[in-house]
Short mmCIF file of the C-alpha atoms (twelve columns), coordinates in Angstrom:
data_MODEL
# 
_entry.id   MODEL 
# 
loop_
_atom_site.group_PDB 
_atom_site.id 
_atom_site.type_symbol 
_atom_site.label_atom_id 
_atom_site.label_alt_id 
_atom_site.label_comp_id 
_atom_site.label_asym_id 
_atom_site.label_seq_id 
_atom_site.Cartn_x 
_atom_site.Cartn_y 
_atom_site.Cartn_z 
_atom_site.pdbx_PDB_model_num 
ATOM 1   C CA . UNK A 1   -54.731 -266.761 -10.208 1 
ATOM 2   C CA . UNK A 2   -52.068 -267.135 -7.899  1 
ATOM 3   C CA . UNK A 3   -53.377 -264.693 -5.680  1 
ATOM 4   C CA . UNK A 4   -56.630 -266.790 -5.449  1 
ATOM 5   C CA . UNK A 5   -54.350 -269.806 -4.132  1 
ATOM 6   C CA . UNK A 6   -52.654 -267.498 -1.491  1 
ATOM 7   C CA . UNK A 7   -56.419 -266.306 -0.136  1 
ATOM 8   C CA . UNK A 8   -57.199 -269.906 -0.181  1 
ATOM 9   C CA . UNK A 9   -54.282 -270.660 1.639   1 
ATOM 10  C CA . UNK A 10  -55.189 -267.770 4.178   1 
ATOM 11  C CA . UNK A 11  -58.710 -269.437 4.367   1 
ATOM 12  C CA . UNK A 12  -57.635 -272.987 5.385   1 
ATOM 13  C CA . UNK A 13  -55.055 -271.508 7.779   1 
ATOM 14  C CA . UNK A 14  -58.034 -269.615 9.483   1 
ATOM 15  C CA . UNK A 15  -60.186 -273.013 9.589   1 
ATOM 16  C CA . UNK A 16  -57.460 -274.768 11.431  1 
ATOM 17  C CA . UNK A 17  -58.075 -275.671 15.340  1 
ATOM 18  C CA . UNK A 18  -57.295 -273.185 17.710  1 
ATOM 19  C CA . UNK A 19  -54.248 -274.049 19.976  1 
ATOM 20  C CA . UNK A 20  -56.654 -274.940 23.194  1 
ATOM 21  C CA . UNK A 21  -57.584 -278.087 21.090  1 
ATOM 22  C CA . UNK A 22  -54.213 -279.153 19.918  1 
ATOM 23  C CA . UNK A 23  -52.042 -280.271 23.027  1 
ATOM 24  C CA . UNK A 24  -48.200 -279.207 22.861  1 
ATOM 25  C CA . UNK A 25  -45.641 -281.657 22.741  1 
ATOM 26  C CA . UNK A 26  -43.912 -282.497 25.968  1 
ATOM 27  C CA . UNK A 27  -40.596 -281.387 25.057  1 
ATOM 28  C CA . UNK A 28  -41.495 -277.786 24.665  1 
ATOM 29  C CA . UNK A 29  -43.029 -277.430 28.357  1 
ATOM 30  C CA . UNK A 30  -39.589 -276.922 30.194  1 
ATOM 31  C CA . UNK A 31  -38.825 -274.421 27.355  1 
ATOM 32  C CA . UNK A 32  -41.981 -272.401 28.196  1 
ATOM 33  C CA . UNK A 33  -41.361 -272.529 32.158  1 
ATOM 34  C CA . UNK A 34  -37.826 -271.172 31.618  1 
ATOM 35  C CA . UNK A 35  -39.537 -268.523 29.270  1 
ATOM 36  C CA . UNK A 36  -41.826 -267.791 31.786  1 
ATOM 37  C CA . UNK A 37  -39.116 -267.894 34.597  1 
ATOM 38  C CA . UNK A 38  -37.004 -265.615 32.271  1 
ATOM 39  C CA . UNK A 39  -39.982 -263.019 31.960  1 
ATOM 40  C CA . UNK A 40  -40.642 -263.041 35.765  1 
ATOM 41  C CA . UNK A 41  -37.121 -262.351 36.242  1 
ATOM 42  C CA . UNK A 42  -37.402 -259.373 33.997  1 
ATOM 43  C CA . UNK A 43  -40.609 -258.216 35.553  1 
ATOM 44  C CA . UNK A 44  -38.909 -258.475 38.686  1 
ATOM 45  C CA . UNK A 45  -35.913 -256.511 37.667  1 
ATOM 46  C CA . UNK A 46  -38.323 -253.849 36.316  1 
ATOM 47  C CA . UNK A 47  -40.043 -253.656 39.881  1 
ATOM 48  C CA . UNK A 48  -36.572 -253.293 41.595  1 
ATOM 49  C CA . UNK A 49  -35.976 -250.547 38.926  1 
ATOM 50  C CA . UNK A 50  -39.192 -248.705 39.793  1 
ATOM 51  C CA . UNK A 51  -38.376 -249.293 43.747  1 
ATOM 52  C CA . UNK A 52  -35.191 -247.759 43.542  1 
ATOM 53  C CA . UNK A 53  -37.276 -244.578 41.322  1 
ATOM 54  C CA . UNK A 54  -39.535 -244.555 44.437  1 
ATOM 55  C CA . UNK A 55  -36.575 -244.600 47.028  1 
ATOM 56  C CA . UNK A 56  -35.324 -241.440 45.082  1 
ATOM 57  C CA . UNK A 57  -38.334 -239.780 45.168  1 
ATOM 58  C CA . UNK A 58  -38.469 -240.406 48.780  1 
ATOM 59  C CA . UNK A 59  -35.118 -239.192 49.321  1 
ATOM 60  C CA . UNK A 60  -35.834 -236.189 47.340  1 
ATOM 61  C CA . UNK A 61  -39.047 -235.331 49.168  1 
ATOM 62  C CA . UNK A 62  -36.969 -235.781 52.425  1 
ATOM 63  C CA . UNK A 63  -34.433 -233.449 51.104  1 
ATOM 64  C CA . UNK A 64  -36.663 -230.839 50.358  1 
ATOM 65  C CA . UNK A 65  -38.382 -231.082 53.702  1 
ATOM 66  C CA . UNK A 66  -36.534 -228.853 56.056  1 
ATOM 67  C CA . UNK A 67  -36.044 -229.180 59.874  1 
ATOM 68  C CA . UNK A 68  -37.898 -226.041 61.423  1 
ATOM 69  C CA . UNK A 69  -35.044 -224.066 63.016  1 
ATOM 70  C CA . UNK A 70  -36.992 -220.995 64.081  1 
ATOM 71  C CA . UNK A 71  -38.519 -220.683 60.721  1 
ATOM 72  C CA . UNK A 72  -42.011 -220.451 59.941  1 
ATOM 73  C CA . UNK A 73  -42.937 -223.109 57.321  1 
ATOM 74  C CA . UNK A 74  -46.272 -222.778 55.563  1 
ATOM 75  C CA . UNK A 75  -48.859 -225.455 57.177  1 
ATOM 76  C CA . UNK A 76  -50.062 -226.498 53.902  1 
ATOM 77  C CA . UNK A 77  -47.004 -227.305 52.189  1 
ATOM 78  C CA . UNK A 78  -45.581 -229.205 55.033  1 
ATOM 79  C CA . UNK A 79  -48.684 -231.545 55.153  1 
ATOM 80  C CA . UNK A 80  -48.632 -231.637 51.288  1 
ATOM 81  C CA . UNK A 81  -44.864 -233.146 51.624  1 
ATOM 82  C CA . UNK A 82  -46.030 -235.304 54.298  1 
ATOM 83  C CA . UNK A 83  -48.772 -236.857 52.567  1 
ATOM 84  C CA . UNK A 84  -46.798 -237.322 49.151  1 
ATOM 85  C CA . UNK A 85  -44.055 -239.125 51.337  1 
ATOM 86  C CA . UNK A 86  -46.571 -241.636 53.116  1 
ATOM 87  C CA . UNK A 87  -48.023 -242.140 49.579  1 
ATOM 88  C CA . UNK A 88  -44.699 -242.975 48.218  1 
ATOM 89  C CA . UNK A 89  -43.902 -245.336 51.345  1 
ATOM 90  C CA . UNK A 90  -47.537 -247.006 51.197  1 
ATOM 91  C CA . UNK A 91  -47.231 -247.427 47.636  1 
ATOM 92  C CA . UNK A 92  -43.313 -249.130 47.737  1 
ATOM 93  C CA . UNK A 93  -44.929 -251.513 50.490  1 
ATOM 94  C CA . UNK A 94  -48.241 -252.547 48.924  1 
ATOM 95  C CA . UNK A 95  -47.331 -252.564 45.549  1 
ATOM 96  C CA . UNK A 96  -43.760 -253.006 44.849  1 
ATOM 97  C CA . UNK A 97  -42.259 -255.269 47.755  1 
ATOM 98  C CA . UNK A 98  -45.667 -257.560 47.184  1 
ATOM 99  C CA . UNK A 99  -45.020 -257.829 43.824  1 
ATOM 100 C CA . UNK A 100 -41.231 -258.867 44.489  1 
ATOM 101 C CA . UNK A 101 -42.418 -261.460 46.618  1 
ATOM 102 C CA . UNK A 102 -45.040 -262.895 44.500  1 
ATOM 103 C CA . UNK A 103 -42.299 -262.943 41.562  1 
ATOM 104 C CA . UNK A 104 -39.998 -264.376 44.001  1 
ATOM 105 C CA . UNK A 105 -42.233 -267.135 44.992  1 
ATOM 106 C CA . UNK A 106 -43.297 -268.051 41.484  1 
ATOM 107 C CA . UNK A 107 -39.650 -268.207 40.373  1 
ATOM 108 C CA . UNK A 108 -38.896 -270.602 43.306  1 
ATOM 109 C CA . UNK A 109 -42.195 -272.478 42.228  1 
ATOM 110 C CA . UNK A 110 -41.122 -272.936 38.687  1 
ATOM 111 C CA . UNK A 111 -37.569 -273.572 39.657  1 
ATOM 112 C CA . UNK A 112 -38.539 -276.641 41.789  1 
ATOM 113 C CA . UNK A 113 -41.102 -278.041 39.406  1 
ATOM 114 C CA . UNK A 114 -38.359 -278.271 36.788  1 
ATOM 115 C CA . UNK A 115 -36.386 -280.146 39.420  1 
ATOM 116 C CA . UNK A 116 -33.786 -277.582 39.936  1 
ATOM 117 C CA . UNK A 117 -32.393 -277.414 43.959  1 
ATOM 118 C CA . UNK A 118 -32.669 -273.662 44.487  1 
ATOM 119 C CA . UNK A 119 -30.395 -272.733 47.417  1 
ATOM 120 C CA . UNK A 120 -31.985 -270.465 49.646  1 
ATOM 121 C CA . UNK A 121 -30.728 -267.276 50.881  1 
ATOM 122 C CA . UNK A 122 -29.315 -269.092 53.980  1 
ATOM 123 C CA . UNK A 123 -27.660 -271.730 52.203  1 
ATOM 124 C CA . UNK A 124 -25.917 -269.443 50.000  1 
ATOM 125 C CA . UNK A 125 -25.262 -267.308 52.926  1 
ATOM 126 C CA . UNK A 126 -23.695 -270.287 54.928  1 
ATOM 127 C CA . UNK A 127 -21.933 -271.182 51.710  1 
ATOM 128 C CA . UNK A 128 -20.458 -267.940 51.215  1 
ATOM 129 C CA . UNK A 129 -19.115 -267.938 55.059  1 
ATOM 130 C CA . UNK A 130 -17.529 -271.142 55.381  1 
ATOM 131 C CA . UNK A 131 -15.279 -270.173 51.937  1 
ATOM 132 C CA . UNK A 132 -14.610 -266.550 53.229  1 
ATOM 133 C CA . UNK A 133 -13.694 -267.916 56.658  1 
ATOM 134 C CA . UNK A 134 -10.964 -270.181 55.007  1 
ATOM 135 C CA . UNK A 135 -9.619  -267.550 52.831  1 
ATOM 136 C CA . UNK A 136 -10.106 -265.170 55.808  1 
ATOM 137 C CA . UNK A 137 -7.393  -266.840 57.520  1 
ATOM 138 C CA . UNK A 138 -4.945  -267.023 54.464  1 
ATOM 139 C CA . UNK A 139 -5.551  -263.264 53.782  1 
ATOM 140 C CA . UNK A 140 -5.018  -262.329 57.602  1 
ATOM 141 C CA . UNK A 141 -1.764  -264.216 57.453  1 
ATOM 142 C CA . UNK A 142 -0.766  -262.736 54.093  1 
ATOM 143 C CA . UNK A 143 -1.755  -259.141 55.376  1 
ATOM 144 C CA . UNK A 144 0.217   -259.410 58.787  1 
ATOM 145 C CA . UNK A 145 3.559   -260.450 56.911  1 
ATOM 146 C CA . UNK A 146 2.795   -257.746 54.472  1 
ATOM 147 C CA . UNK A 147 2.339   -255.307 57.609  1 
ATOM 148 C CA . UNK A 148 5.527   -256.511 59.079  1 
ATOM 149 C CA . UNK A 149 7.464   -255.809 55.850  1 
ATOM 150 C CA . UNK A 150 5.992   -252.155 55.678  1 
ATOM 151 C CA . UNK A 151 6.602   -251.610 59.221  1 
ATOM 152 C CA . UNK A 152 10.353  -252.820 58.715  1 
ATOM 153 C CA . UNK A 153 10.517  -250.345 55.639  1 
ATOM 154 C CA . UNK A 154 9.069   -247.920 57.273  1 
ATOM 155 C CA . UNK A 155 11.789  -247.844 60.122  1 
ATOM 156 C CA . UNK A 156 14.667  -248.105 57.800  1 
ATOM 157 C CA . UNK A 157 13.468  -245.031 55.921  1 
ATOM 158 C CA . UNK A 158 13.068  -243.185 59.493  1 
ATOM 159 C CA . UNK A 159 16.576  -244.063 60.126  1 
ATOM 160 C CA . UNK A 160 17.816  -243.047 57.030  1 
ATOM 161 C CA . UNK A 161 15.769  -239.612 57.334  1 
ATOM 162 C CA . UNK A 162 17.105  -239.410 60.977  1 
ATOM 163 C CA . UNK A 163 20.576  -239.799 59.826  1 
ATOM 164 C CA . UNK A 164 19.938  -237.271 56.914  1 
ATOM 165 C CA . UNK A 165 18.364  -234.723 59.125  1 
ATOM 166 C CA . UNK A 166 21.216  -234.988 61.885  1 
ATOM 167 C CA . UNK A 167 23.986  -234.760 59.005  1 
ATOM 168 C CA . UNK A 168 22.367  -231.543 57.825  1 
ATOM 169 C CA . UNK A 169 21.952  -230.144 61.200  1 
ATOM 170 C CA . UNK A 170 25.856  -230.701 61.463  1 
ATOM 171 C CA . UNK A 171 26.581  -228.960 58.286  1 
ATOM 172 C CA . UNK A 172 24.682  -226.062 59.299  1 
ATOM 173 C CA . UNK A 173 26.218  -225.737 62.670  1 
ATOM 174 C CA . UNK A 174 29.454  -225.964 60.478  1 
ATOM 175 C CA . UNK A 175 28.691  -222.831 58.367  1 
ATOM 176 C CA . UNK A 176 27.169  -220.783 61.247  1 
ATOM 177 C CA . UNK A 177 30.437  -221.334 63.113  1 
ATOM 178 C CA . UNK A 178 32.485  -220.681 60.148  1 
ATOM 179 C CA . UNK A 179 30.584  -217.386 59.674  1 
ATOM 180 C CA . UNK A 180 30.912  -216.495 62.888  1 
ATOM 181 C CA . UNK A 181 34.558  -216.563 62.956  1 
ATOM 182 C CA . UNK A 182 34.638  -214.712 59.551  1 
ATOM 183 C CA . UNK A 183 32.651  -211.967 60.801  1 
ATOM 184 C CA . UNK A 184 34.645  -211.913 64.018  1 
ATOM 185 C CA . UNK A 185 37.817  -211.334 61.962  1 
ATOM 186 C CA . UNK A 186 36.457  -208.128 60.278  1 
# 
């Protein structure tokens, strides 16, 4: 009897109005767009991965095609490699790059619809340049001071080595002169 109740419950669930007639609550819309933006970013990531694989394949084709150095290469194999290379380049240009551009535009559209102010590439580059300019001057000063210290340490080590070499030459000269005196006496 309990199984009859479950079938009645499933029948009543099937008779519910479809989701197109029901209106979703307004708070869930930002969640849907963020999920949509996330899924678009995931698709964009997969597209970049596919683009990288095609690029590796193109480099492999280029690596396998030898530059003729008085070597006779079969014309058909050369034409096959050239056709494969052109096909891969066309696929990248027509499929992957256009797909990435569409995904990028849609993510920006979703981001702007949510009210987020998205920084463009130029804004990000300008901010990075300003930050790097400020830190660049500080790093240059640090590195120049460190360079001066290293040069001074190197000069001191060179002077020490010069003194050691001078003392070794003197010692070798003294030993050779003593050996010469002892061989002359015998």
